[in-house]
C-alpha positions in Angstrom: -28.4 0.4 -41.4 -29.7 -2.4 -39.4 -28.1 -2.1 -35.9 -30.3 -4.7 -34.3 -28.7 -6.3 -31.2 -28.7 -9.8 -33.1 -26.4 -8.3 -35.8 -24.3 -6.6 -33.0 -23.9 -10.0 -31.2 -22.9 -11.6 -34.7 -20.2 -8.9 -35.3 -22.0 -7.0 -38.2 -19.5 -5.8 -40.4 -21.4 -2.6 -40.7 -21.8 -1.7 -37.3 -19.5 1.1 -35.5 -18.8 -1.0 -32.7 -17.5 -4.0 -34.2 -13.7 -4.5 -34.1 -12.1 -5.2 -37.5 -9.6 -7.6 -36.6 -10.0 -11.1 -35.0 -8.7 -11.1 -31.1 -5.8 -13.4 -30.4 -7.8 -16.1 -28.9 -9.9 -16.2 -32.2 -6.5 -16.5 -34.0 -5.5 -19.2 -31.8 -8.3 -21.0 -33.0 -8.0 -20.4 -36.6 -4.4 -21.9 -36.2 -5.8 -24.9 -34.4 -8.2 -25.7 -36.8 -5.8 -25.2 -40.0 -4.4 -28.0 -41.8 -1.3 -29.7 -40.6 1.2 -32.1 -41.3 3.3 -30.7 -43.9 6.9 -29.7 -43.4 5.9 -26.3 -43.3 3.4 -26.3 -40.7 5.5 -28.9 -38.6 8.3 -26.5 -38.3 8.5 -24.6 -35.2 9.1 -21.4 -37.2 5.4 -21.9 -38.1 4.2 -21.3 -34.8 2.3 -18.1 -33.5 5.0 -16.1 -31.7 2.9 -15.7 -28.5 2.2 -19.3 -28.6 5.8 -20.6 -29.2 7.4 -21.0 -25.4 10.6 -22.2 -26.8 10.7 -18.6 -28.8 9.5 -16.5 -25.7 12.3 -18.3 -23.6 15.2 -17.2 -25.8 17.9 -14.7 -24.2 16.7 -12.0 -26.5 13.3 -12.1 -25.4 14.2 -11.2 -21.8 12.9 -7.7 -22.1 9.4 -8.8 -23.0 9.5 -11.5 -20.2 10.3 -8.6 -17.7 7.4 -6.7 -19.3 5.2 -9.5 -18.9 6.1 -10.4 -15.3 5.3 -6.5 -14.4 2.2 -6.6 -16.4 0.3 -9.8 -15.4 0.2 -8.9 -11.4 -0.6 -5.6 -12.1 -3.5 -6.5 -14.2 -4.8 -9.3 -11.9 -4.5 -7.1 -8.6 -6.3 -4.3 -10.4 -9.2 -6.6 -11.4 -9.3 -7.6 -7.7 -9.6 -4.1 -6.7 -6.5 -4.2 -4.5 -6.0 -0.5 -3.8 -3.0 -1.1 -1.2 -1.3 -3.9 0.6 0.1 -4.8 3.9 3.3 -6.4 3.1 4.7 -8.9 5.7 8.3 -10.3 5.2 9.7 -12.9 7.3 11.9 -16.2 7.7 10.9 -19.3 6.0 12.0 -21.4 8.9 10.5 -20.1 11.9 7.7 -22.8 13.2 4.3 -22.1 14.7 4.1 -22.7 18.6 2.2 -26.2 17.5 5.3 -27.2 15.4 7.7 -25.5 17.8 8.3 -28.4 20.1 8.3 -31.0 17.3 11.5 -29.1 16.2 13.2 -29.2 19.4 12.4 -33.2 19.7 13.7 -33.6 16.0 16.9 -32.2 17.1 17.7 -34.2 19.8 19.8 -36.9 18.3 21.8 -34.2 16.7 24.8 -32.4 17.6 24.9 -29.4 20.0 24.6 -26.9 17.2 21.5 -28.3 15.6 20.0 -28.4 19.1 20.8 -24.8 19.6 19.4 -23.7 16.5 16.3 -25.7 17.1 15.7 -24.3 20.4 16.6 -20.6 18.9 13.9 -21.2 16.2 11.2 -22.5 18.6 11.8 -19.4 20.9 10.9 -17.2 17.7 7.4 -19.2 17.2 6.0 -16.4 19.0 6.4 -14.2 16.0 4.5 -16.7 13.9 1.5 -16.1 16.1 2.0 -12.3 16.0 2.1 -12.1 12.3 -0.8 -14.4 12.2 -2.6 -12.1 14.6 -1.6 -8.8 12.7 -2.8 -10.2 9.6 -6.2 -11.2 11.0 -6.5 -7.7 12.5 -5.6 -5.7 9.5 -8.1 -8.2 7.5 -11.0 -7.7 9.8 -10.9 -4.0 9.3 -11.9 -4.4 5.8 -11.1 -1.0 4.7 -12.5 0.2 1.4 -11.5 3.8 -0.2 -12.1 4.8 -3.7 -14.1 1.3 -4.1 -10.7 -0.4 -3.7 -9.7 -2.8 -1.0 -7.0 -1.5 1.2 -4.3 -2.9 3.6 -5.0 -6.7 1.6 -2.3 -8.8 3.3 0.5 -9.9 1.1 3.3 -12.2 1.6 6.0 -14.2 -0.2 3.4 -16.9 -0.3 5.8 -19.6 1.3 5.9 -21.3 4.7 6.7 -20.0 8.2 6.0 -16.2 8.7 4.6 -15.8 5.3 2.0 -18.7 6.0 1.1 -17.0 9.2 0.5 -13.8 7.3 -2.0 -15.4 4.8 -3.2 -17.6 7.5 -4.2 -14.5 9.6 -6.2 -13.0 6.7 -8.0 -16.3 6.2 -9.0 -16.6 9.9 -10.7 -13.3 9.5 -12.6 -14.5 6.1 -10.4 -12.1 4.3 -8.4 -12.7 0.9 -4.7 -12.2 0.7 -1.8 -12.2 -1.9 1.1 -14.7 -2.2 4.0 -13.3 -4.4 6.1 -16.8 -4.8 9.0 -17.5 -7.1 10.5 -20.3 -8.9 13.4 -21.5 -7.0 15.7 -24.6 -7.8 14.3 -26.5 -4.8 10.7 -27.3 -4.4 8.6 -24.7 -3.4 5.0 -24.4 -3.2 2.3 -21.7 -2.1 1.0 -22.0 1.3 -2.5 -23.2 1.7 -4.0 -19.9 2.9 -3.3 -17.9 0.1 -6.4 -16.9 -2.1 -6.0 -19.0 -5.2 -6.6 -16.1 -7.9 -4.2 -14.0 -5.9 -1.4 -16.8 -5.9 1.1 -15.2 -8.2 4.5 -16.7 -9.3 7.7 -14.8 -10.4 10.7 -15.8 -12.3 12.8 -12.6 -11.6 13.4 -11.7 -8.0 13.3 -7.9 -9.2 10.0 -8.0 -10.5 8.8 -9.7 -7.4 10.3 -7.2 -5.2 8.9 -4.3 -7.1 5.3 -5.8 -6.7 5.9 -6.2 -3.0 6.3 -2.2 -3.0 4.2 -1.0 -5.6 1.0 -1.0 -3.7 2.4 -1.1 -0.1 1.1 1.1 2.6 2.7 -0.3 5.5 5.6 -3.1 5.8 5.8 -5.6 8.7 9.3 -7.1 8.9 9.7 -10.2 11.2 13.1 -12.0 12.1 14.6 -13.7 9.0 17.5 -14.5 7.0 19.1 -13.4 3.9 16.0 -12.7 1.9 14.3 -10.9 4.4 17.6 -8.7 4.9 17.5 -8.4 1.2 13.7 -6.8 1.3 14.1 -4.7 4.6 17.3 -3.1 3.3 16.3 -2.3 -0.2 13.0 -0.9 1.6 15.0 1.4 3.6 17.3 2.3 1.1 14.1 3.6 -1.2 13.1 5.8 1.4 16.3 7.1 2.7 17.3 8.1 -0.7 13.8 9.5 -1.6 12.8 7.2 -4.4 9.7 6.1 -2.2 7.7 8.0 0.1 7.9 7.4 3.6 5.5 4.6 5.0 5.4 2.5 8.5 7.9 -0.3 8.6 7.0 -2.2 11.4 10.4 -4.2 13.0 9.5 -6.9 14.9 11.9 -8.6 17.5 14.4 -6.0 19.0 16.3 -8.7 20.6 17.0 -10.4 17.2 17.8 -7.4 15.1 19.9 -5.9 17.7 21.8 -8.9 18.0 22.3 -9.8 14.3 22.8 -6.0 13.3 24.3 -3.1 15.2 22.3 -0.3 13.8 23.7 2.3 16.3 27.2 1.5 15.0 26.2 1.9 11.4 25.2 5.3 12.5 28.1 6.0 14.8 30.4 5.2 11.8 28.9 7.8 9.7 27.7 5.8 6.8 24.2 6.6 7.5 22.5 9.7 9.2 21.5 9.0 12.9 18.0 10.1 11.6 17.9 7.2 9.4 17.2 4.9 12.4 13.9 6.5 12.7 13.1 4.9 9.5 11.5 2.0 11.1 9.3 1.4 14.5 10.2 -1.3 16.7 7.2 -3.6 17.6 6.5 -6.5 19.6 2.7 -7.0 19.1 0.2 -6.9 16.5 -1.4 -4.3 18.4 1.8 -2.3 18.4 1.9 -2.5 14.9 -1.5 -1.3 14.0 -1.5 1.5 16.5 1.5 2.8 14.4 -0.1 2.2 11.0 -3.5 4.0 12.3 -1.4 6.9 13.7 0.4 7.3 10.6 -2.5 7.4 8.4 -5.1 9.0 10.8 -7.3 6.2 10.8 -9.9 6.1 13.5 
């Protein structure tokens, strides 16, 4: 048998390592080169199933789309050697300190409510800076274990606190992940997300799963419904034992205790008092990293 490198490169039918079926890319090329222009070839039924977008978007194919949306990010993150993530949740509305005054100025001609909201958001600009600082601090550590990168910064890919997270990683020369989602109104990834780690989702459920599959720590900053949703789901997963404990770093005690009375929930008996220990109060990036380092016994 002639097993020369030339024969292997050309796919010798008699070589043991040669696959017997053409890969999907080759089959696609064959389809492109095939004669067209007949009633049969022009009909949508003739399209290869995996190239037929209309077919893939049918309601009956939802389970397949679920699988694809689970698998694609998993494969890309694995190929990028991402071992674990530092997830950062927070508002899409809090300005950076450079933008805070502009937000107040823009509300001057509005009513009292608009001015109050603008002032409140501007007051929280410090959390944009702390999110940026934490992401930079974590990225500078550049921890590698088992050949994989640990604590890779991961955000929702959007503006405000999410932007601060990706921006901080970029400040440190590190790569970061953005898990964006398609919404009815326009939303684009912030410019600090590493392009090949900028992922887009249709299903909120699959996006939330990917936030936590590799998470080794989660920082939660002041936010709205989306932040509440992600934060409380994480607490529920750990409280119920579906997920092992990890550092949950809750930034902004003044904000959170004003909008949620955690002690009252415990006093009402709907959670245990010890459940209030599932998260750790933070005000600075250094506080957060010290807690992470203590939890994982890092030097």
